[in-house]
C-alpha positions as CSV (number, residue, x, y, z in Angstrom):
1,M,74.8,6.3,-26.9
2,Q,71.9,7.1,-24.7
3,K,71.3,10.4,-23.2
4,R,70.6,10.4,-19.5
5,N,68.8,13.1,-17.7
6,S,70.6,13.0,-14.4
7,G,69.4,16.3,-13.0
8,T,65.6,15.7,-12.9
9,S,63.5,13.0,-11.4
10,C,60.2,11.6,-12.5
11,Q,57.4,13.4,-10.6
12,N,54.0,11.8,-10.3
13,G,50.9,13.4,-8.8
14,F,48.4,16.2,-9.1
15,T,48.9,19.8,-9.5
16,L,47.5,22.3,-7.1
17,I,45.0,23.5,-9.7
18,E,43.7,20.0,-10.2
19,I,43.2,19.5,-6.5
20,M,41.4,22.8,-6.1
21,A,39.1,22.0,-9.1
22,V,38.2,18.6,-7.4
23,L,37.5,20.4,-4.1
24,V,35.3,22.9,-5.7
25,I,33.3,20.2,-7.5
26,I,32.9,18.2,-4.3
27,G,31.8,21.4,-2.5
28,V,29.1,22.1,-5.1
29,L,27.8,18.5,-5.0
30,A,27.8,18.5,-1.2
31,S,25.8,21.8,-1.0
32,V,23.2,20.4,-3.5
33,A,22.9,17.2,-1.5
34,V,22.4,19.0,1.8
35,N,19.7,21.2,0.3
36,K,18.0,18.2,-1.2
37,Y,18.2,16.3,2.2
38,I,16.6,19.3,4.1
39,Y,13.8,19.5,1.5
40,I,13.1,15.7,1.7
41,E,13.1,15.8,5.5
42,A,10.7,18.8,5.7
43,T,8.4,17.1,3.1
44,A,8.5,13.8,5.0
45,N,7.5,15.6,8.2
46,L,4.6,17.3,6.5
47,K,3.4,14.0,5.1
48,A,3.6,12.5,8.6
49,I,1.3,15.3,9.9
50,Q,-1.0,14.7,7.0
51,A,-1.1,11.0,7.9
52,G,-1.9,12.0,11.5
53,V,-4.8,14.1,10.2
54,T,-6.1,11.1,8.1
55,E,-5.8,8.9,11.2
56,L,-7.9,11.5,13.2
57,N,-10.5,11.6,10.5
58,S,-10.7,7.8,10.5
59,R,-11.2,7.7,14.3
60,E,-13.8,10.5,14.0
61,T,-15.8,8.5,11.5
62,L,-15.6,5.3,13.6
63,T,-16.6,7.2,16.8
64,W,-19.5,8.9,14.9
65,T,-20.6,5.6,13.5
66,N,-20.6,4.0,16.9
67,H,-22.8,6.7,18.2
68,M,-25.2,6.4,15.2
69,F,-25.7,2.7,15.9
70,S,-25.8,2.9,19.7
71,A,-29.0,2.5,21.5
72,G,-29.3,6.2,22.2
73,G,-28.3,7.1,18.6
74,Y,-26.6,10.3,17.6
75,Q,-27.3,13.1,20.1
76,N,-24.9,16.0,19.3
77,D,-21.3,16.7,18.4
78,G,-20.4,17.2,22.1
79,T,-21.1,13.5,22.9
80,V,-19.1,12.4,19.9
81,W,-16.2,14.7,20.9
82,T,-16.3,13.4,24.4
83,S,-15.8,9.9,23.1
84,M,-13.2,11.0,20.5
85,A,-11.2,13.0,23.0
86,L,-10.0,9.8,24.6
87,D,-8.5,8.6,21.3
88,T,-6.3,11.5,20.1
89,F,-2.9,9.8,20.9
90,L,-1.3,9.2,17.5
91,G,2.0,7.6,18.7
92,P,5.2,8.6,20.6
93,E,6.5,10.7,17.6
94,Y,3.4,13.0,17.7
95,S,2.5,15.6,20.3
96,W,0.0,18.4,20.8
97,S,1.3,21.9,21.6
98,V,-2.3,23.1,21.8
99,A,-4.4,20.2,23.1
100,P,-7.1,18.8,20.8
101,S,-10.6,20.1,21.4
102,G,-13.9,20.1,19.7
103,T,-12.7,22.9,17.4
104,G,-9.1,21.9,16.7
105,G,-5.6,21.8,18.1
106,T,-1.9,22.1,17.0
107,L,-0.2,18.8,16.1
108,I,3.6,18.5,16.2
109,F,5.7,15.9,14.4
110,A,9.5,16.0,14.5
111,G,9.6,19.7,15.3
112,Q,7.1,20.7,12.6
113,S,3.7,21.8,13.7
114,A,0.4,22.3,12.0
115,A,-2.7,24.1,13.3
116,L,-5.7,21.9,12.8
117,T,-9.4,22.7,12.8
118,R,-12.2,20.3,13.5
119,N,-15.6,20.8,11.8
120,S,-18.4,19.6,14.0
121,S,-20.3,16.4,13.3
122,N,-24.0,16.4,12.6
123,Q,-26.8,13.8,12.0
124,T,-25.5,13.0,8.5
125,T,-21.7,13.5,8.5
126,P,-18.9,12.9,11.0
127,A,-16.5,15.6,12.1
128,K,-13.5,16.4,9.9
129,W,-10.0,17.5,10.8
130,R,-8.2,19.8,8.4
131,M,-4.9,21.6,8.3
C-alpha cells in the first residue's frame, strides 16, 4: 500500500530570500562595473589629450626645422609660432576653449580640458607644449 499525499502539491522555484540575495549580488557587481567604466573613460580622455600634446610637439619640431633649413634661417620664436599657428587643428574631436597662442592654450577632448603651456623655441631647440 502506497501512501499518497493528496493535500500538497510539488512546488518548484526560488524563495524570496534567494531572489533577494541574487539581486544584491547583481547590484554590487553593477556598481563596481559602472565605477570601472567611468575610470576607464576618464583615463582614455586624458590619454587622448596627451596624444594631442605629443602631436603639437611633433608639429612644433617640424615647423622649427623648416625654419632652420629655410633660406632666411631661424629668426625668432615669433616667426616659428606664426607658421605653427596655422597648424593647431588636431581633429574634429578636439577643440580649444582658450585659443592656442605663443604661450599656451586650453585643449578640450570629450569634455575634459587641460591647460597647456608652450615654451618658446630658440636657436638650438624647438618649442615644447606641456600640460
